[in-house]
C-alpha positions as CSV (number, residue, x, y, z in Angstrom):
1,M,98.8,103.2,128.1
2,N,100.1,101.5,124.7
3,S,100.3,102.9,121.2
4,E,96.6,102.1,120.1
5,E,95.4,103.9,123.0
6,Y,97.6,106.6,122.8
7,F,96.7,107.5,119.1
8,Q,92.8,106.8,120.2
9,S,93.3,109.5,122.7
10,I,94.9,112.1,120.3
11,S,92.1,111.4,117.9
12,S,89.3,111.6,120.6
13,E,90.7,115.0,122.2
14,V,91.2,116.6,118.4
15,K,87.9,115.5,117.6
16,K,86.4,117.3,121.0
17,H,88.4,120.4,120.2
18,F,87.4,120.3,116.4
19,D,83.6,120.1,117.6
20,V,84.0,123.1,120.0
21,A,85.7,125.2,117.5
22,N,82.8,124.3,114.7
23,E,79.9,125.0,117.4
24,A,81.7,128.3,117.8
25,R,81.9,129.1,114.1
26,A,78.5,128.2,113.7
27,K,77.3,131.2,115.9
28,G,78.0,133.2,112.8
29,I,80.3,135.9,114.2
30,D,83.3,134.8,112.2
31,P,83.4,135.5,108.6
32,V,83.4,131.8,108.0
33,A,80.5,129.5,109.7
34,K,82.8,126.5,110.0
35,V,86.6,125.5,110.7
36,E,88.2,125.9,107.3
37,I,91.0,123.3,108.2
38,P,89.6,119.9,107.7
39,I,90.9,117.0,110.1
40,A,93.0,114.5,107.9
41,T,94.6,111.1,108.9
42,S,95.8,110.3,105.5
43,L,97.8,111.8,102.7
44,A,94.7,111.2,100.4
45,E,92.5,112.9,103.1
46,K,95.1,116.0,102.9
47,A,95.5,116.1,99.4
48,I,91.7,116.5,99.0
49,G,91.0,118.7,101.9
50,L,93.7,121.3,101.0
51,I,92.0,121.8,97.6
52,S,88.4,121.5,99.0
53,T,88.9,125.2,100.5
54,I,88.5,126.5,96.9
55,Y,86.6,123.7,95.2
56,P,84.4,122.6,98.3
57,Q,82.4,120.1,96.0
58,L,85.6,117.9,96.0
59,N,85.1,117.5,99.9
60,D,83.6,113.6,98.8
61,K,84.9,110.6,100.9
62,R,85.0,109.0,97.7
63,I,87.8,110.7,96.0
64,A,90.1,110.0,99.4
65,E,89.0,106.3,99.1
66,R,89.9,106.2,95.3
67,I,93.2,107.7,96.0
68,I,93.8,104.9,98.5
69,E,92.9,102.3,96.1
70,L,95.0,103.6,93.6
71,E,98.1,103.4,96.1
72,K,97.4,99.9,96.6
73,E,97.4,99.4,92.7
74,Y,100.4,101.5,92.0
75,G,102.4,102.1,95.4
76,Q,102.2,104.9,97.8
77,L,103.7,108.1,96.4
78,N,104.0,106.6,93.0
79,M,103.4,109.3,90.3
80,A,100.9,107.0,88.6
81,V,98.5,107.9,91.7
82,P,98.1,111.8,90.9
83,F,98.0,111.4,87.5
84,K,95.2,109.1,87.5
85,I,93.4,111.0,90.1
86,A,93.8,114.1,88.2
87,E,92.4,112.5,85.1
88,E,89.2,111.4,86.9
89,I,88.7,114.8,88.5
90,A,88.7,116.6,85.5
91,R,86.4,114.2,83.8
92,E,83.8,115.1,86.7
93,K,83.8,111.2,88.0
94,Y,83.0,112.9,91.4
95,C,81.5,116.2,91.2
96,K,80.4,118.6,88.5
97,F,82.2,121.9,87.9
98,S,81.4,125.3,85.9
99,S,83.4,124.2,82.7
100,L,85.9,121.7,81.4
101,M,88.9,124.2,82.3
102,E,87.6,124.5,85.8
103,A,87.6,120.7,86.0
104,I,91.1,120.3,84.7
105,D,92.4,123.2,87.0
106,A,90.7,121.0,90.0
107,G,92.4,117.9,88.9
108,I,95.9,119.4,88.7
109,R,95.5,120.9,92.0
110,V,94.7,117.8,93.7
111,G,97.4,115.8,91.9
112,F,99.8,118.6,92.8
113,S,98.7,118.6,96.6
114,Y,99.2,114.6,96.7
115,I,102.7,115.4,95.0
116,T,103.6,117.9,97.6
117,L,102.0,115.6,100.5
118,G,99.3,118.0,101.2
119,V,101.5,120.3,103.6
120,V,102.6,123.3,101.5
121,S,100.5,126.3,99.9
122,S,101.9,125.6,96.1
123,P,98.7,124.0,95.0
124,L,96.5,126.7,96.2
125,E,98.9,129.8,95.7
126,G,101.8,128.7,93.8
127,F,100.0,127.2,90.8
128,T,97.4,130.1,90.4
129,G,95.4,128.9,87.3
130,L,95.2,127.6,83.8
131,K,93.7,129.5,80.8
132,L,93.4,128.4,77.2
133,G,95.7,130.3,74.3
134,V,95.5,130.3,70.8
135,T,98.3,128.6,68.3
136,R,99.4,130.0,65.5
137,D,97.3,128.0,63.2
138,G,94.3,128.8,65.6
139,K,94.1,126.0,68.0
140,E,93.8,125.8,71.9
141,Y,96.8,125.4,74.0
142,F,97.4,125.4,77.8
143,K,98.5,128.5,79.6
144,A,99.8,127.3,83.2
145,Y,100.3,130.4,85.6
146,F,102.6,130.3,88.5
147,S,103.6,132.6,91.2
148,G,106.4,133.0,93.9
149,P,104.9,130.6,96.4
150,I,105.7,127.7,93.9
151,R,109.1,127.9,95.6
152,S,107.3,125.9,98.7
153,A,106.6,122.7,96.7
154,G,110.3,122.0,96.0
155,T,112.1,121.7,92.7
156,T,111.2,118.3,92.0
157,A,107.6,118.7,92.4
158,S,107.6,121.8,90.4
159,C,108.8,119.9,87.6
160,V,106.4,117.0,87.9
161,V,103.5,119.2,88.0
162,L,104.3,120.7,84.7
163,M,104.2,116.9,83.5
164,L,100.9,116.4,85.0
165,I,99.7,119.6,83.3
166,D,101.0,118.4,79.9
167,Y,99.5,114.8,80.5
168,L,95.8,116.4,81.0
169,R,96.2,118.3,78.2
170,E,97.1,115.3,75.8
171,T,94.1,113.4,77.5
172,F,91.8,115.9,76.5
173,G,92.9,116.5,73.2
174,F,94.5,120.2,73.2
175,A,97.3,121.5,71.0
176,K,101.0,122.2,72.0
177,Y,102.3,125.5,72.6
178,D,104.2,126.8,69.6
179,P,106.3,129.3,70.8
180,D,107.8,132.0,68.1
181,E,111.3,133.1,68.4
182,N,110.6,136.3,70.3
183,E,108.9,134.1,73.0
184,V,111.6,131.8,73.3
185,K,114.3,134.9,73.6
186,R,111.7,136.0,76.2
187,Y,112.2,133.3,78.3
188,V,116.1,133.4,78.2
189,I,116.2,137.3,78.8
190,E,113.6,137.3,81.8
191,N,115.1,134.2,83.7
192,Y,118.4,136.3,83.6
193,D,116.7,139.5,84.6
194,Y,115.3,138.0,87.6
195,H,118.7,136.2,88.5
196,E,120.6,139.4,88.1
197,K,118.0,142.1,89.1
198,V,115.8,140.3,91.7
199,T,117.3,137.4,93.4
200,N,119.7,134.6,92.7
201,L,118.2,131.4,91.1
202,Q,119.6,128.1,92.8
203,Y,120.2,126.9,89.3
204,L,120.5,129.3,86.4
205,P,120.5,127.3,83.1
206,T,122.7,128.3,80.2
207,E,121.1,130.1,77.1
208,E,121.5,126.8,75.2
209,E,119.4,125.1,77.7
210,I,116.6,127.7,78.0
211,V,116.4,128.1,74.2
212,F,116.2,124.4,73.8
213,L,113.4,123.9,76.7
214,A,111.4,126.9,75.3
215,K,111.3,125.7,71.7
216,N,110.0,122.3,72.9
217,L,107.7,123.2,75.6
218,P,104.4,121.6,75.1
219,I,102.6,124.0,77.7
220,E,103.1,127.8,78.0
221,I,104.7,128.3,81.5
222,T,103.8,132.0,82.4
223,G,102.5,133.6,85.5
224,E,101.5,137.2,86.9
225,A,103.7,140.2,86.8
226,S,105.5,140.1,90.6
227,E,108.3,142.6,90.3
228,D,108.2,146.0,89.5
229,K,111.1,145.8,87.0
230,E,110.3,145.2,83.5
231,V,112.3,142.9,81.3
232,S,115.1,144.4,79.5
233,N,114.0,143.1,75.9
234,Y,111.4,141.5,74.2
235,K,108.4,143.6,75.4
236,D,105.1,143.9,74.2
237,L,104.8,140.5,72.8
238,K,101.1,139.3,71.8
239,R,100.8,136.1,73.9
240,V,102.8,137.3,76.9
241,E,100.3,139.4,78.8
242,T,102.9,141.6,80.7
243,N,106.4,143.3,80.2
244,F,107.2,142.9,84.0
245,I,109.2,140.0,85.3
246,R,107.2,137.1,86.7
247,S,108.8,135.3,89.2
248,G,106.9,132.2,89.3
249,M,107.4,131.4,85.7
250,C,111.4,132.1,86.5
251,L,111.2,129.8,89.5
252,I,109.6,126.8,87.9
253,F,111.5,127.1,84.5
254,S,115.0,127.4,86.1
255,E,114.8,125.8,89.3
256,G,112.1,123.1,88.4
257,L,112.4,122.1,85.1
258,A,115.8,122.9,84.0
259,Q,117.4,121.6,87.4
260,K,115.3,118.6,87.8
261,A,114.7,117.6,84.2
262,Q,116.4,114.2,84.9
263,K,114.9,113.1,87.8
264,G,111.4,114.2,86.6
265,L,111.8,112.3,83.5
266,R,112.3,109.2,85.3
267,L,109.3,109.8,87.3
268,L,107.4,110.3,84.1
269,K,108.7,107.1,82.6
270,G,107.6,105.4,85.4
271,V,104.3,106.6,84.9
272,Q,104.4,105.6,80.9
273,E,105.5,101.9,82.1
274,K,102.0,101.9,83.7
275,G,100.3,102.8,80.6
276,F,99.8,106.4,80.6
277,K,100.0,108.5,77.5
278,A,102.1,111.2,78.2
279,T,104.6,111.9,75.6
280,G,105.0,116.0,75.6
281,W,108.4,115.8,77.6
282,N,110.0,113.0,75.8
283,F,112.5,115.8,74.4
284,L,114.0,115.8,77.7
285,D,116.3,112.9,77.0
286,D,118.0,115.2,74.6
287,Y,117.8,118.2,77.0
288,I,119.6,116.0,79.6
289,K,122.5,115.4,77.3
290,L,123.0,118.9,76.6
291,H,122.6,119.5,80.6
292,K,125.5,116.8,81.2
293,K,127.8,118.3,78.5
294,R,127.4,121.6,80.3
295,E,128.2,119.7,83.4
296,K,131.1,118.0,82.1
297,G,132.7,121.2,80.5
298,S,132.2,123.4,83.4
299,G,135.2,124.7,84.9
300,D,133.4,125.8,88.3
301,T,134.6,123.4,90.8
302,M,133.1,125.3,93.8
303,P,130.3,123.2,95.3
304,T,126.9,124.7,95.4
305,Y,126.6,125.1,99.0
306,M,129.6,127.4,99.1
307,K,128.4,130.0,96.9
308,D,127.0,133.3,97.8
309,L,128.2,133.4,101.2
310,V,127.1,136.0,103.4
311,A,129.0,137.5,106.2
312,G,128.0,136.2,109.6
313,R,127.2,132.7,108.2
314,P,129.9,130.5,109.1
315,I,131.4,127.5,107.3
316,F,131.6,124.6,109.6
317,S,133.1,122.1,107.1
318,H,134.7,122.3,103.3
319,P,133.6,119.7,100.9
320,S,134.4,116.2,101.7
321,R,137.0,117.6,104.2
322,S,138.6,115.1,106.8
323,G,137.0,116.1,110.3
324,G,133.8,117.6,108.7
325,F,130.5,116.1,109.7
326,R,130.7,112.4,109.7
327,F,127.8,110.9,107.6
328,R,125.6,108.1,109.5
329,Y,122.2,106.6,108.7
330,G,119.4,106.6,111.1
331,R,116.7,109.0,112.6
332,T,115.4,109.9,116.0
333,R,111.9,111.2,117.0
334,I,112.5,114.8,115.9
335,S,114.9,114.0,112.5
336,G,113.4,113.0,109.2
337,F,112.8,114.4,105.7
338,S,115.3,117.0,105.5
339,A,115.8,117.2,109.1
340,A,119.0,115.7,110.2
341,A,120.6,115.4,113.8
342,V,123.9,116.1,115.5
343,H,125.5,115.3,118.8
344,P,124.5,118.4,121.7
345,A,128.1,118.4,122.4
346,T,128.7,119.4,118.7
347,M,126.5,122.3,119.0
348,A,128.3,123.4,122.1
349,V,131.9,123.1,120.4
350,T,130.5,125.3,117.8
351,D,129.6,127.9,120.3
352,C,125.7,127.1,119.7
353,F,126.1,128.7,116.1
354,L,124.5,125.2,115.6
355,S,121.2,124.7,117.4
356,L,117.7,123.2,117.3
357,G,116.2,124.3,114.1
358,T,119.3,125.4,112.4
359,Q,119.1,125.5,108.8
360,L,122.3,124.0,107.1
361,K,123.5,124.4,103.6
362,I,125.1,120.8,102.9
363,E,127.5,119.4,100.2
364,K,125.3,116.1,99.8
365,P,123.0,114.2,100.0
366,T,120.6,117.3,100.1
367,K,121.0,120.8,99.3
368,G,120.0,121.7,102.9
369,C,118.5,120.4,106.0
370,A,117.1,121.8,109.5
371,L,118.8,120.3,112.6
372,G,117.9,118.3,115.6
373,V,119.9,116.5,118.3
374,C,120.7,112.8,119.0
375,D,123.0,111.9,121.7
376,E,123.5,108.3,120.7
377,I,125.7,109.2,118.0
378,D,129.0,110.3,118.0
379,G,130.3,113.9,119.3
380,P,133.2,115.9,118.4
381,I,137.0,115.2,119.0
382,V,138.8,118.2,120.2
383,K,142.2,119.3,120.8
384,L,142.8,121.3,123.8
385,K,145.4,124.2,124.2
386,D,147.7,122.4,126.2
387,G,147.7,119.6,123.2
388,S,145.7,117.0,124.9
389,V,142.8,115.4,122.7
390,R,139.3,114.7,124.2
391,K,136.2,113.1,122.7
392,I,133.2,115.1,123.8
393,N,130.2,113.0,124.2
394,D,128.3,115.4,127.2
395,Y,126.8,118.9,126.3
396,E,127.7,120.3,129.7
397,E,131.5,119.1,129.3
398,A,131.9,120.8,126.0
399,K,130.3,123.9,127.2
400,K,132.8,123.8,130.4
401,I,135.9,123.1,128.0
402,Y,134.9,125.5,125.1
403,R,137.2,128.1,126.1
404,D,140.0,125.9,126.3
405,I,139.6,124.2,122.8
406,A,142.3,124.8,120.3
407,E,141.0,122.7,117.4
408,I,137.8,121.0,116.4
409,I,139.7,117.7,114.9
410,Y,136.3,115.9,114.2
411,L,132.8,117.6,114.3
412,G,131.2,114.6,115.0
413,D,128.4,112.5,113.2
414,I,125.6,114.1,111.2
415,L,122.6,111.5,111.3
416,F,120.5,111.5,108.0
417,T,117.6,109.2,107.1
418,F,117.8,106.9,104.2
419,G,115.0,108.4,102.6
420,D,116.9,111.5,102.0
421,V,119.1,110.0,100.1
422,A,116.6,107.8,98.1
423,N,114.2,110.7,97.5
424,R,117.1,112.9,95.9
425,N,118.1,110.1,93.6
426,Y,121.5,110.4,95.0
427,E,124.1,107.8,95.5
428,L,124.2,105.7,98.4
429,L,126.9,107.2,100.7
430,K,129.4,105.2,102.5
431,P,128.8,105.6,106.2
432,G,131.7,104.9,108.8
433,Y,131.8,101.7,110.8
434,V,129.3,102.4,113.6
435,E,127.9,100.5,116.4
436,E,124.3,99.7,114.4
437,W,126.6,98.2,111.5
438,W,128.2,96.0,114.2
439,A,125.1,95.0,115.7
440,L,123.6,93.9,112.5
441,E,126.6,91.7,111.8
442,L,126.4,90.1,115.1
443,K,122.6,89.2,115.0
444,K,123.5,87.7,111.7
445,K,126.0,85.7,113.0
446,M,124.2,84.7,116.2
447,N,120.6,84.4,114.2
448,V,118.7,86.5,116.7
449,K,116.7,89.6,116.5
450,E,117.8,90.9,119.6
451,L,121.3,91.4,121.3
452,G,120.1,91.3,125.0
453,F,122.6,94.2,125.8
454,D,123.1,97.7,124.7
455,K,125.4,97.8,121.4
456,R,126.6,101.1,122.7
457,K,128.0,100.0,126.0
458,V,130.4,96.9,125.4
459,G,133.3,96.5,127.6
460,F,136.7,95.9,125.8
461,E,137.2,92.4,126.8
462,Q,133.7,91.7,125.9
463,A,134.1,93.3,122.4
464,L,137.4,90.9,121.6
465,E,135.7,87.9,123.0
466,I,132.9,88.6,120.6
467,S,134.9,89.0,117.6
468,R,136.9,86.2,118.3
469,K,133.9,83.9,118.9
470,Y,131.6,85.2,115.9
471,D,134.4,86.4,113.2
472,I,133.1,90.0,113.1
473,P,135.2,93.2,113.1
474,L,136.3,94.8,116.1
475,H,133.5,97.0,118.0
476,P,133.4,100.7,116.8
477,S,134.4,102.0,120.2
478,Y,138.0,100.5,119.9
479,I,138.8,101.4,116.6
480,Y,140.4,104.5,114.9
481,Y,140.1,107.0,112.0
482,W,143.1,105.0,110.2
483,K,142.2,106.3,106.9
484,E,143.1,109.7,107.9
485,I,146.5,109.6,108.3
486,S,149.3,109.1,105.7
487,Y,151.8,106.4,105.1
488,E,154.5,108.8,106.8
489,E,152.6,110.1,109.6
490,F,151.8,106.3,110.2
491,L,155.5,105.7,110.5
492,G,156.2,108.9,112.5
493,L,153.5,107.4,115.1
494,I,155.6,103.9,115.1
495,D,158.6,105.3,115.5
496,W,157.6,107.8,118.4
497,M,155.7,105.0,120.4
498,G,159.0,103.0,119.9
499,H,160.7,105.6,122.4
500,G,158.0,105.1,124.8
501,N,157.1,103.0,127.8
502,I,153.9,101.2,129.6
503,I,153.7,102.6,133.3
504,E,150.7,100.9,135.1
505,G,148.9,99.8,132.0
506,K,149.3,103.2,130.5
507,I,151.4,104.0,127.3
508,M,153.5,107.1,127.9
509,L,155.3,109.0,125.3
510,P,158.1,111.4,125.6
511,Y,157.1,114.9,124.6
512,T,160.0,117.4,126.0
513,L,160.7,120.4,124.0
514,K,163.1,118.6,121.9
515,D,160.9,115.6,121.4
516,R,157.9,118.0,120.2
517,E,159.8,118.9,117.2
518,R,161.2,115.5,116.6
519,F,158.1,113.5,116.9
520,A,155.5,116.0,115.6
521,K,154.3,113.6,112.9
522,G,153.7,110.8,115.6
523,K,151.7,113.6,117.5
524,R,149.6,114.7,114.7
525,A,148.9,110.9,113.5
526,L,147.9,110.3,117.2
527,E,145.4,113.3,117.1
528,L,144.0,112.5,113.6
529,I,143.1,108.7,114.4
530,G,141.0,110.2,117.2
531,C,143.0,108.6,119.9
532,E,142.3,110.3,123.3
533,H,145.6,111.3,125.3
534,K,146.6,113.7,128.0
535,V,149.8,116.1,127.5
536,V,151.7,116.6,130.9
537,I,155.0,118.2,131.6
538,E,156.8,116.0,129.3
539,N,155.0,113.3,128.2
540,V,151.8,112.2,126.7
541,I,149.6,109.6,128.5
542,L,147.2,107.4,126.9
543,S,144.5,105.8,129.4
544,E,144.1,102.2,129.9
545,K,141.4,102.0,127.5
546,E,143.3,103.5,124.9
547,T,146.5,101.7,125.5
548,K,144.6,98.5,125.0
549,S,142.4,99.6,121.8
550,L,145.8,101.1,120.4
551,A,147.8,97.6,121.1
552,V,145.1,95.4,119.6
553,N,144.4,97.8,116.3
554,L,148.5,97.3,115.9
555,G,148.9,94.0,116.7
556,L,151.2,94.7,119.7
557,D,151.9,92.0,122.3
558,I,152.3,94.3,125.3
559,L,151.6,91.9,127.6
560,N,154.6,89.9,127.2
561,L,157.0,92.2,125.7
562,K,158.1,95.7,126.4
563,L,156.8,98.7,124.4
564,S,159.9,98.9,122.4
565,D,160.3,95.4,121.6
566,S,156.8,95.1,120.4
567,I,157.2,98.0,118.3
568,N,160.5,96.6,116.7
569,C,158.5,93.6,115.6
570,L,155.7,95.8,114.4
571,S,158.3,97.9,112.4
572,E,159.7,94.5,110.7
573,R,156.1,93.5,109.8
574,I,155.5,96.7,108.1
575,K,158.7,96.6,105.9
576,Q,157.3,93.4,104.9
577,I,153.9,94.3,104.0
578,G,155.0,97.2,101.9
579,E,153.6,100.6,101.1
580,K,150.1,99.9,101.3
581,S,147.4,102.3,102.6
582,V,147.6,102.6,106.5
583,L,144.0,100.8,107.3
584,E,145.4,98.0,105.0
585,I,148.6,97.7,106.9
586,I,146.1,97.5,110.3
587,N,144.5,94.8,109.1
588,E,147.5,93.0,107.9
589,V,149.2,93.2,111.8
590,S,145.9,93.0,113.8
591,K,144.6,89.9,115.0
592,F,141.1,91.6,114.5
593,K,139.1,92.9,111.5
594,I,139.2,96.6,111.6
595,K,136.8,98.5,110.0
596,D,137.2,101.9,108.1
597,K,135.8,104.3,110.8
598,S,135.7,107.4,108.8
599,G,133.1,106.5,106.1
600,T,132.2,109.8,104.3
601,F,132.7,113.4,105.4
602,I,130.1,116.1,104.7
603,G,130.8,119.8,104.1
604,A,128.3,122.2,105.4
605,R,127.8,125.9,106.1
606,M,125.0,127.7,108.2
607,G,122.1,128.7,106.0
608,R,119.4,131.1,107.0
609,P,119.4,131.4,110.8
610,E,116.8,133.9,111.1
611,K,114.4,131.6,109.5
612,A,114.3,129.6,112.6
613,K,112.9,132.4,114.8
614,L,109.1,132.8,115.6
615,R,107.4,134.5,112.6
616,K,105.1,137.2,114.0
617,L,102.6,139.6,111.8
618,V,104.0,143.2,111.5
619,G,103.0,144.9,114.6
620,S,101.9,141.8,116.7
621,P,98.2,142.6,116.0
622,H,95.7,141.0,118.4
623,V,92.8,141.0,115.6
624,L,92.5,141.0,112.0
625,F,90.5,144.5,112.2
626,P,91.6,147.3,109.8
627,V,92.5,150.6,111.4
628,G,94.0,152.4,108.6
629,K,96.1,155.5,109.2
630,E,93.6,156.2,112.2
631,G,95.4,153.6,114.3
632,G,98.5,155.5,114.4
633,R,102.0,154.4,114.6
634,L,101.0,151.2,116.9
635,R,98.0,150.3,114.8
636,S,95.9,150.5,118.0
637,V,91.9,150.5,118.1
638,Q,92.0,153.0,120.9
639,A,93.9,155.4,118.7
640,A,91.3,155.1,116.2
641,Y,88.6,155.3,118.7
642,E,89.8,158.8,119.6
643,V,89.3,159.7,115.9
644,G,86.1,158.5,116.0
645,Y,86.1,156.7,112.6
646,V,88.2,153.9,110.6
647,E,88.6,154.5,106.8
648,G,89.5,151.5,104.7
649,E,88.2,148.4,102.7
650,F,85.4,146.5,104.5
651,P,82.4,143.9,103.3
652,A,78.8,145.3,103.2
653,F,76.3,143.1,105.0
654,Y,72.5,144.0,105.1
655,C,70.3,143.0,108.1
656,E,66.8,142.5,106.5
657,K,65.2,142.3,110.0
658,C,66.6,145.6,111.5
659,G,67.2,147.4,107.8
660,K,70.8,148.2,109.2
661,E,74.1,147.9,107.2
662,G,77.1,146.6,109.0
663,I,80.6,144.8,108.5
664,Y,79.8,141.5,110.3
665,A,78.3,138.4,108.8
666,K,75.8,138.6,112.0
667,C,73.6,141.6,112.9
668,D,75.1,143.4,116.1
669,N,71.8,144.5,117.1
670,C,69.2,141.5,116.7
671,N,72.1,138.5,116.4
672,T,70.6,137.3,113.1
673,L,72.4,136.3,110.0
674,C,72.8,139.2,107.7
675,V,72.7,139.0,103.7
676,K,75.9,139.8,102.0
677,K,76.0,142.8,99.7
678,N,78.1,143.5,96.7
679,Y,79.5,146.7,95.2
680,C,79.4,147.7,91.3
681,K,82.6,149.3,90.4
682,I,80.8,150.9,87.6
683,C,77.6,152.3,89.1
684,E,79.4,152.9,92.4
685,Q,76.5,151.4,94.2
686,E,75.8,148.8,97.1
687,M,73.4,145.9,96.0
688,V,72.3,142.4,96.7
689,G,73.3,140.3,94.0
690,E,74.5,141.2,90.6
691,C,74.4,144.5,88.5
692,E,71.7,144.1,86.2
693,E,73.5,146.6,83.9
694,H,77.1,145.9,84.3
695,G,77.0,142.1,85.3
696,K,79.4,139.8,87.4
697,K,82.7,141.2,86.3
698,A,81.8,144.9,87.6
699,M,81.1,143.1,90.9
700,A,83.1,143.5,94.2
701,D,82.7,141.9,97.5
702,F,83.9,144.9,99.4
703,M,84.3,148.6,98.9
704,K,86.3,151.6,100.5
705,K,84.1,153.3,103.2
706,R,84.5,155.0,106.6
707,V,83.3,152.9,109.4
708,D,82.3,154.2,113.0
709,I,84.8,152.4,115.3
710,R,83.4,153.6,118.5
711,Y,80.2,152.0,117.9
712,Y,82.0,148.5,117.0
713,F,84.6,148.9,119.8
714,D,81.8,149.8,122.4
715,N,79.5,146.9,121.5
716,A,82.3,144.5,121.4
717,R,83.2,145.8,125.1
718,K,79.7,145.5,126.4
719,L,79.3,141.9,125.0
720,L,82.1,140.8,127.3
721,G,81.0,142.9,130.2
722,L,84.1,145.2,130.5
723,N,84.6,148.5,131.4
724,N,87.0,150.9,129.6
725,D,89.3,151.0,132.2
726,E,89.5,147.1,132.2
727,V,90.4,147.0,128.4
728,P,94.2,147.0,127.4
729,M,95.5,148.2,124.5
730,V,94.0,146.5,121.3
731,K,96.4,146.4,118.1
732,G,94.8,145.5,114.8
733,V,96.2,145.9,111.4
734,R,96.6,148.6,109.0
735,G,94.3,146.6,106.4
736,T,93.3,143.5,105.5
737,S,94.5,141.5,102.4
738,N,92.3,138.6,102.2
739,A,90.1,138.5,98.7
740,D,86.8,140.2,100.3
741,H,88.6,142.1,103.0
742,S,86.4,140.3,105.6
743,C,87.6,141.3,109.2
744,E,87.5,139.5,112.6
745,H,84.8,140.6,115.2
746,L,86.4,143.1,117.7
747,V,85.5,140.8,120.4
748,K,88.3,138.4,119.4
749,G,90.9,141.4,119.9
750,L,89.6,142.2,123.4
751,L,90.0,138.8,124.5
752,R,93.7,138.4,123.1
753,A,94.8,141.4,124.7
754,K,93.4,140.7,127.7
755,H,94.5,137.4,128.1
756,N,97.7,136.5,125.8
């Protein structure tokens, strides 16, 4: 099966199952008569499909096709694409809306969905709506509402969506927001109250920064009350609806706008260069100067990932500290955006604190990442309790020797995609010299696309021959971490080697009790350069491979001279070279180019390991059917059955054929679709349609009532042909939380309880 056939088979199987699901939904047993999750094969379809759940009229192929056209015009993921499609939707180019504000709201959500790749809930639940406010001189301005789920969008997208909203404000001729002094101070106090009383913000702007931003906001950033704590000051403001803390506002203001203003402005300028009139945020140039001034004058040198440490979450490496994770570019099948990879042996030597899916808080290039595995990168280098040093590239071996490890000298590589660096607008990190780099240099010299051999399995003699023939650096397998030792340690290593011998092709160095103190610097240097060696009774022994590699790195002629004589020659050369860096000296004395193996080391600590576990609903229910207090501690349908009823919030349906009321969209008696009834909260009456006296605002899709659970349970059991003794315990929920409180048919609960 080739790639095309593989993807075609996936597509056909998905369609087959999707059709079956739609056929099942069409029976009317579920609250919705079709599958709500549309199939999307492109970002355009994802962006539209997500928002069509609240605006069904957007389910139009022309919109997705237009997004693809815009991508060809401006480039994929270019911010001009969401700006343009949002404007066109707001102008009702493809479908009609009940009002201009609804059209603009739909445009914002589609643009926001595109920015967030159509895979998070923020465009639906993070951005909760758009309303009009009135300026002090009587003009209309935009009030953008946000809630807690805005966090899932990420900080950059949270910043950019504000710019998108303001672009539509400017396009449709609405006024700018004009905050008064008290409203500005409310932003200050509310952000600080949220940070101190609710939860820490990733980034807390200074009071000066908040005041500057708030005074210049072209739209009002607001949100519904989300906490049970009131702000400590500036309450009862005319244009602020609540005195309670608004988490959505605080998150998007501090973590989005204040933290990512520089990146957001860079993206906005890219949009402006394409001819879009979006001037409301131009003041951010001055804010960025203020922000940089704060960073420059900050006395806080602790990196972000080290702050707010929690007991039980280990620090794996300190910032840029030698021996931490070595940065490496690349990807695997299970790594990607904010998903890095380490060697399986690295997981084992950390006692499996690192595992698949573990979240890491890291120093750079991102704030955090999830972990996968890759066994083609370098594993850890460890020192054992007997003083020996081992390179570990096998998971089982790492587990076997775990108890004998005294020190992890190098944690091993951490694999990041280039996209992680580019997306974060982070400077390119310098990697160590690795096989991929070596292979690219060789391909260039050979003028070929493929080498014809495995770049990771290059023999020592083959590596020397290739370096001589094509004048490229020595293969990474045969170089060391020379940058990680000092000049004094290097001299200590040379001195120690001068007292050694070569026996049967292996360097043997003295290591008696007396020698251990004398040659301590040399021993430590041998460890830090990552040279494998074994400690026996009174000697340190290097393998033949390590002996040859070390000799080539140091330019030693061990074939024609004794080790001591070669070292004497080397010592003379070092004196002539003078006090340069160790890597520079190595390149002076070696016949081959020796590249820096270290590159960049990254600090990291464990994030929130509990977030990698399977997320289950409270009580592990089998069915989304409310059992209320009657369901008891276990929320059991059978417990409610014993009581005889369930009291809760249910929708009301009316069967015109039977004249019966029920809680399902389809009549249990005659199997025909029912009419949905509404409830007037003022009249306290059920009715079809709106209340003539009190209108739409007084209507609700549900009401609190007592339901005969025995009738519904027995009916579900009979539909499946089950006896009472064949039905296991079925667990429901205390109450439903969806807008109209619709519930699943109990048949689904019985099936899940029986077969799951």
